[in-house]
N, C-alpha and C positions, 0 to 999 in steps of 0.2 A: 712759705711767704710768697715765693715766686708764683706758685700755682694760684694763689688767691688773687694776686694782681692781674694775672692773665684772665682770670674769670671775670673780674670787674671790667676789664677793658672790653670784653665781649658783651657783657650785659648792658653797660651804659649806652653804647650806640643804639642798641635795640630799643631801649626805653625812650631815648631821644627821638628815634624815628617815629615811634607811635605817638609821641607828644606832638611832633610836628604835623602828623596827619590830622589830628583832631583840631589843631589850630587852623589849618588851611581849609577844612571842610566842616565848620561848626553848623552851617545851615542845613546840611544833609540830615544830621541827627535831629535838629529842631523841627524840620519839616515833617518827619515821620511822626513825631509826637504831637505836633501842634495843628496839623491841617484839619483835623476833625473839630477842634474847639475854636479856632480863630475864623470867624465868619461874620459878615455884616448882618446876614439874616439866614434863617434856616432855608436851605434850598427847596424849591418847589419840586414835588415828584414829577417824573417824566409823564407826558401825556399818553393817553390810551385811545386806540382807535385804528381804523384802516380804511382804505379806499376814500381818503379825504374826509371821513366822518370821525370827528373827535369827540369822545365822551367827556374828556377833560382837556384843559389847555396846559401849556407849559413849553419847555424847551425840547423840541424834537431834535435839535442839534445842540448838544451841550458842548461847552468849551473843553479843550484839552486841559486836564486838571494839573499838569505838572510841566514846567519849562525849565531848562538849564541854559544860561547864557552868560555873557561877560559884560562888563561895564561898557556902555556905548553901542552894544550890539542889540538892535531892536527885535522884538517878537511881535507876531500878529495873532490875536485871539479872535476867533469867529464863532458866531452863534446864530440860531434861528428859532423863532417861536411860532406856535400855532395857538389858535383860540378854540374853545369848545364850539361845536357846530351850533348849539342853541344860542350862545352869546353872539356868534358871528351873524346869525340870522336876524337877531333883534337889532344889532348895531353894525351893519356891514362896513360903514365908513368911519368907525371909531378911530380917533387919532392915537398914535402910539408914541411913547417917549422912552428913551434909554438913558440910564445914569450908571456910570462906572464908579466903583468905590475901591480904595486901596488902603492897605494897612501894613505896618511893619510887624515885628514880633510882639509889640506891645498890645496888639488887637484894637488899636484906635483907628477906625476907618474914617477916611475923608473922601469927598467926591473929587474925581479927576476932572479938572475944568476943561470945557470946550469939547468933550467927547460925548456925542449924542446919537451915535449910530450903534447898530448891533454888533459891530466889529471894532477892535481896538488895536492900534499899533503902539506898543509901549517900549520906550528906550530907557533902560535903567541908567542912573547917573552914579550909583555907588553900589558896592557889593553888599550882600545880605540876602535875607529871605523876605519876600513880599507876598501879600495875599490880595487877590483882586476878585471882585464879584460884580455881576451885572444885575441891575434892577430894571425890568421892563414892565410898563403898565399901559393899559388901554383905558381911556376915560370916555365914557359915553353917557347918554341920558338915562338909559335903563340898566346898564351893567357897567361894572368896573373890574377889569382883570389885572391882577398883579402877579408877576412871576419873578422868582429869584433863581439865578443860575447856580450851578455847582461852583465851589470856590476854586480859583486857579492859584496854585502855588508857584511863584517865580523864584528860582534859585539863581542869584547873580554872583558868579564866581570871580575871583581876582585874576585868574589865568585860565585859558581854554583847556578843555579836556578832550582828547581825541577819541573817536569811536573805533572799536575793534571789529564790530559787525553791526548789521542793521536788519531788523525785521519790520514788517508792516502789517497792518490789519485794515479790513474794510468793514464798514458798518452795514452794508447791504451786499447781497449776492446777485440781485437781479434788478435791472432798471428797464423802464418802458421807453420805447421809441415812438411815443404818441405824436401825431402830427399837429393836434390842436393844443397849442401851448396854454390856452386858457383853462384847460382841464388838468393841468399838471398835478393839482392837489389830490385828484382821485386815485392815481396810481403813482408809485415811486419813480421819479425821474432823476433824482439827485442822490449822491452818496458822498461819503468822506473817507479819505485814507488817513491813517495815523501811523507815524513813525515811532519805532521802539528800538533805540540804539542800545548797544552794549559797550561800555557801561551806560546805565540809564542817565547819568549826569553828563553825558557827552554834549559839548556845546557847539558842534559844527552846524553849518547851515544845511537845512533840508530842502531838497528839490524833488520834483516828480516828473515822470515821463510815462507814456503809454504807447503801445505798438499799433493801435488802430484808430487814428484820428477821424476816420469816417464813421466810427461808432460812438465816440465820446470825446470829451475834452477834460483836462484836469489843470487847475491853476496852482500857484505856489503854496496855497494853503491846503492842498489835497482835496479840493472840492471837485467832484466828478459830476459832469452833466451829460446825460445820454443825448444822442442825436434825435431830431424830430422828423427825420426823413424816411422813417420806416426801415432803416438799415439794421439788420440783425446779425448777431455773432457773439464771439467772446473776445473781450479786450483784456489785455494783461497790463497791470499797473506795477511800476517799479519805482522804489524810493532810492534816493541817493543822499549821502551826507558827506560834506567836504570838511576835512580836518584842517587844523591850523598849519600843518606842514604841506598843504596842497594836495594830499592824497584824497581819493574819493572812494568811499565804501558803497557798494551797490547791494540792494536787497534781492532776495529771490522774488520773482514776480508773483502777484496774486491776481486771480482771474475774476472778472465780473461779467455776467451774461447780460447782453442787451437784446431785447426782443419785444414782441407785441403782446406777450402774456400767455400764449399757448405754444406748445411744441407739437410738431408732427408726431404721429403715433404709428408704429408698425407692429402688427400682431399677425399671428397665423389664424387662418379660418377656424371658426368654432370657438375662438377666444374673444372675451370682451376687451374693449379698448378704454383707457381712462384718460380724459382730458382735464387738466387742472390749471386754474388761473394762478400764475406765479405771483406770490406776495411774500414779503419778509415778516408779515405781521399776522400770521394765521392764528396765533394764540390770543390776539387782542380782539375780542368780539363784543365789546361792551355796548356798541351802538349800531349793530348791524340792521336794526329795524329801519334805518333810513337808507339802507343800500338795497337796491333791487338788481338782481342778476338774471338775465334772460338768455337762454341758450338756443342756438339755431343750427340747422344742418342744411347744407346745400349739396344736393345730389349731383352726380355727374351729368344728369340731363338738365341741370339748371334750376330744378324745383327747390324752393326754400321752405323748410318746415320748422315751426317753432316747437321746441322740445319741452317735455315736462320737467319742471324743476325738481331736483332730488334733495335728499336730506341735507347734504352739504352743498349749498348753491355755488361754491367755488369749484366744484368738481362735477363732471358729467361722465358716467360710466355707461357705455353702450351695451346693448344685448349682445350675445355671442355673434360674432361677425360672419358674414358670408363673402364669397369672392365677388359678388355683384356690388358690394359696397366699396370696393377698392377705388380710391380716388375721391370719395366723398369728402366734403370740407365741413369743419365745425368751428363756430365762433360764438363769443358771448358778448352781450351788451351790458355794461355796468352803468347804472343810473343812480346818481346821488342828488337829491333835490331836483334842480332843473338842469344839471350838468350830466353829460353822458360821454362815456368812452367805449369804443368798440375794440375788442381785441383783434389780433390778426386772425386770418383763417388758417386753421391747422388741418393738414391733410391726413386722412386715414389711409394707410397702406396695408392691404390685406394680402398676406402671403399664403401659399398653399399650406394645408395642414401638414404637420410633421408627425402627428400621432397616428398609429395604425388604426384602421377602422374597418370592421367587418359587418356586413349586413346579412342577416339570415332570415329566410322565409320558410316556415315549416307548414306542412299540411298532412292530413291523414284521411284515408278512405277505407271503408269496409266494402269490398267488392262482392261479398256473399250476401250481406243483408244491409240495406240502407234505408232506414226510416226517414221520413220527411224532416224530422227535427235535427238530423245530423248536419254539422257544419264542416268547414275546412279544418277546424281544430278540435272538434268534439264529435265523437262517434258513440252511439248508444246501442244497448241491447246486443253487445258483441258476445258471441257464445262459442262453444267448442267447434274447432276446425274451421272457423271463419278465416278468410283470406284478407289480410290487411296490407296496405301499401302506404309507406311513409315517404314523403318527398321533402327534401331540404335543398333550398337554393342558397348558395353561399357566394357572396360577391365581395371582393376586396376593393372597397371604395377609398381606402386610405393611400398613404404614400410610402408604405413599407412592404417589401416582399417577404413571404414566408417560405423559406426553404423546406421546413418541416411543419406539417399541420395535421390535424385530425378532427373528426366529428364524433361526439359522444351522444348516445341516445339512451336515457334511462328507461328501464323496463320494469320487470316485477320486483317487489320488495325482496330483500335478502332472505327473510324468514320463509318465503315460499320455496318449496322444493321444485316447482315447475317454472317454465319460462316459455316465451314465444320461440317457435322454431324458425330459424333463419333459412328461408328458401333461396333467396337470391339478392345480391347487392350489385348495383351498377353506379359508376361515377362517370358522368358525361358519356353515357351509353356504352361504356366499356365494363364488361363483367369482371368482377373481382374474384380472386381465388380466396380460399379459406385462410391463407397466410396474410391477407391484407386486412383482416378484421379479427376481433376476438371479443369474448364476453368476460368482463371482470367484475369483481365485487367492489362497489364504492361505499365504503363505510361512512363517508361524510354525509351523503344523502340517503344512506340505507337502501340502496337499490342496486340491482344488477344492471350493468351498462354494456351496451354494444359500442365498441371502439372501432371506428373505420379510419384507416390511413388514407389521408388525402394527398400526402407528399407535398410538393411545392404548390404555392398559391401566389401568383405574381400580381402586381398592381393592375387593376382594371380587368381582372379575369374572374371567371365564375366556375364554381363546381356544382353541377347538378347531381344530387345523390338520390337514388331510389332504392328503398329497402322493402323486400317482399317478406311478409311474415305469415305464419299460421298459428292460430290461437290454440293453446293446449286445452285439456279437459277443464271445463269450468263447472264447479259444483256449488258455488256460493256467489252472492252478489259482491262485487268488488270494483274499486275505482283505481285506475293507474294514471298517476300524474307524471307526464314526461316532458321535460324541457330540454330539447337538444341544444348542445353548446359547442362552439368552435374553440379550439385551443391550438397554439402554435408558438414558434420562435421566429422572431424577425431576423432579417439578414444582419442586424447589428447585435444579435444575441440577447434580445429582450423577450421575456415571456409575455404572452398576451392571451386573453380569453374573452369571448363574447357570446351572449345568448340572446334569444328573441322570444317569440310567442310560445306559450305552453300548449301541449297536446293533452287531451283528456280522453281516456278510454274507459267507458262504463261497461263492465262485464256482467253477464247474467247466465245462470245455468240453463236457461230456456226450458225450464220445466217447473211445475208446481209440486212441491214436496209437502205431503200431508203427514202430520205427526199426531194421531189420535191419542187421547189420554183415557185411561180406564175410568169408567163412570160407575159410581156406587150410589145406591139409594138408601134412604132411611129404613130401618128394620120393619118387618111386617109381623104383627101379632095375630092371635086368633080373634075371630069375630070382627074383622075390619073390612068386610065386603063393602065396596064402593069408595073406600078411602083412596086418596091421591098421595102417593109417596114422591118426595122431592129428592133431588140429588144432594149428596153431602157437599160440604164447603169446598172440597178440593177442585170441583168443576163448576162452581158458581162464581159469578163476577166478584172480584176482578180477574179470577183465574179462567183460562180458556179450556173449553172442552176438546178442541182440536186446534193445533198450531199449523198455520199455513206459511210456507216459505217459498221464495223464488217467484219467478214470473215466466210468462210465455211471450215470445216475440209475435206470435200469431195474433192478428187483430180480431176484433169482434167481442161479443159478450162471453163471459165465462160463468159456469153454473156449478155449484157444489151440492151434491145429493147425498142422502143417507138412506140405508135400507137395512132392515133386520134380516139376518140370514136364516135364523131358525127360532122356534119358541124358546123361552127361558126354561132351562132344565138343570137338574142337579146331576151328580156323578152317577147315580143309578138309572138315570133316564126319566125320572118323574118330571112331568110338566108342571110349571108353576101356574096356579090359578090367578094370573095377572097378565096384563098386556102393556107394552110400551106404546107411547104415542108422542107426537110432536105438537107443541102448542106455541103459537106466535100470534100476537094481536087478537087474542080470543078465538083464533081459528085452531081447530083440533084435527090432526090427521094421523091415521095409522101409518106405521113405518114398515108394515109388511110389504108394501110397495115403496119404491124410492120416492123420497120427499125432498123438494127443493129447500135448502137451508140458507144459501147465500148466492148472490148474483153480483157480478162486477161488469160494468159497461165498458166497452171498447178497450182502451189502454189502462183502465183503472185496475190495479192488482187486487186479487182476492186477499182478504184479511183473515186472521185467526178468529175463531168463533167463540164469543163470550156471551153467556146467557145470565139473565137474572134468575133468581131461585124459582120463580113461578112460571118461567118460560123455558122453551127448549124441550129436551127429552124428559118426559115424566112417566110415572108408573101408576096404573090403576089396578086396585085389588078387586078380583071378580068372585072370590069365594071366602066363606068364613072358616073353612077347614083347610088350613095350609100345613103341609107336612114340613116340619123343621128341616133346615139345610141351607146350603149356598147354591144359588141359581145363577146361571150366566148364559149369555149368547154372544154372537159376533155381529158387529156393525160394519157394514160395507160403505166406505166413503168414496165417492167418485167425482171427478171433475170432467165436465163436458164443455165443448166450445160450440158456439152457434155457427151454422154453416153460412 
């Protein structure tokens, strides 16, 4: 029994304490459940727009929706409205009226007498929860604008509640220090600070301070106004709440930037710079058609250039910068209807480039044979034992030293058994030893590569590399693509690679290779004297009678001849009663003497010989009595050059 009594003594005070809590704070619970349903009229959605162009009107400064106070302790509610740009244009002098309405928990609203401004000082006379809403309307000839604010819930407590801590928030992060006050609507110049005490129902008086009065001012309601003198910087806003016991709780400061719309930009050379017009309403672009933004650049010589508007007119991105642009200024002009605001001039600071940069110039020359069509990067008709010289000029134009570096020159493909012979290599006129270079297989580009050690390459220095080569035996037409490239490690241990122009080596065997095919004719039967026998299909078009490969570097015309070395005969020495002849364009020639078959002018190569069935080499039967058997002879094909 004693145990039960003790338990009751513990439980009853706890229940009593909870009961007292709910009696003292009934309005806190009621407000949470009733704020959404108790309203004079459905609140008007917030306006949309920027740069002073409003697609819709409404309260751009909504009232604080919740206040905690005590009987006789006044609160001040502040608001601000804007009208849609179209409505303002039609009726710029439209009169505005304000009516404040108040209700208790019963939801029965009545107008607060003698309150006709957009702000309200309300002094509660008894505890409870009250709901206040502002109705603002513009009455004109052509338009009528009606706006209803968010509902303000006022908790009037019987006794004060002290704060343990205080946070604050700002509705903007950037304000303009424009000098022309008539254009304040184009860019944001005002902001509001809101206090958030802990607990939320703390009733102490809120006050405000800032650290830079030259940049902005703030009043008792947290209304921040930027200066109009062009002063720029960051101002820190601090909130304070004074408790009933006299103690003061201070918030952590919140920063808001004051400026002319643009920030100076600093980039390294070869990088673009981005200038952006500061605004807190980048996502609200409903009516940007009424906004015109024009960008300008003032060079250090004083010349002003209008810049091309880019996709996002609030942003201008430069081309990759150069050192010559250091000190140039950029600014924008914002025009809305007939009003204009010009941003501050933002300075472009261009620093030296930090990235490494290597410039390579490659050239090649054939000192043995140099036709007129050769260039610094393309050599033609390169053949066996030609002497070649590759020059690479490597300049460190960046801002990084290379303690270790090398030059790689691709040569023959990996599948080739041969390669150029390395005769000599010099770097800055200093001959290298064989330990300073090597030939390796590069599986990535499938070529053999000549690797030349350059060692250190300091900033603003040059390595002039000269490579002397001898061409190996060339027995077929071939093209060597070679793009020399620089690779190295910077003094901060970063790998780097750079390449430039490609070199092209066109190889030729410098000889014409003839591959004659065996020519057979249709069979001869008895009593066919005078008949013409044609070649079989194997040497008729589209098949060639003789394949011609290769070319000669020697200029001038080239001639291909054919001659029959002996009469057609069989294995026993019997002579065939028939003779070979060459027919072309209805012209017939005996091939007992050499006959011209093909001619190529100047640098035109000889091509393989392809004849139609009734042209080329044919056979005429001269006897009716032909001894059966196989008959053959040898044809001599020769190429001659004009002198």
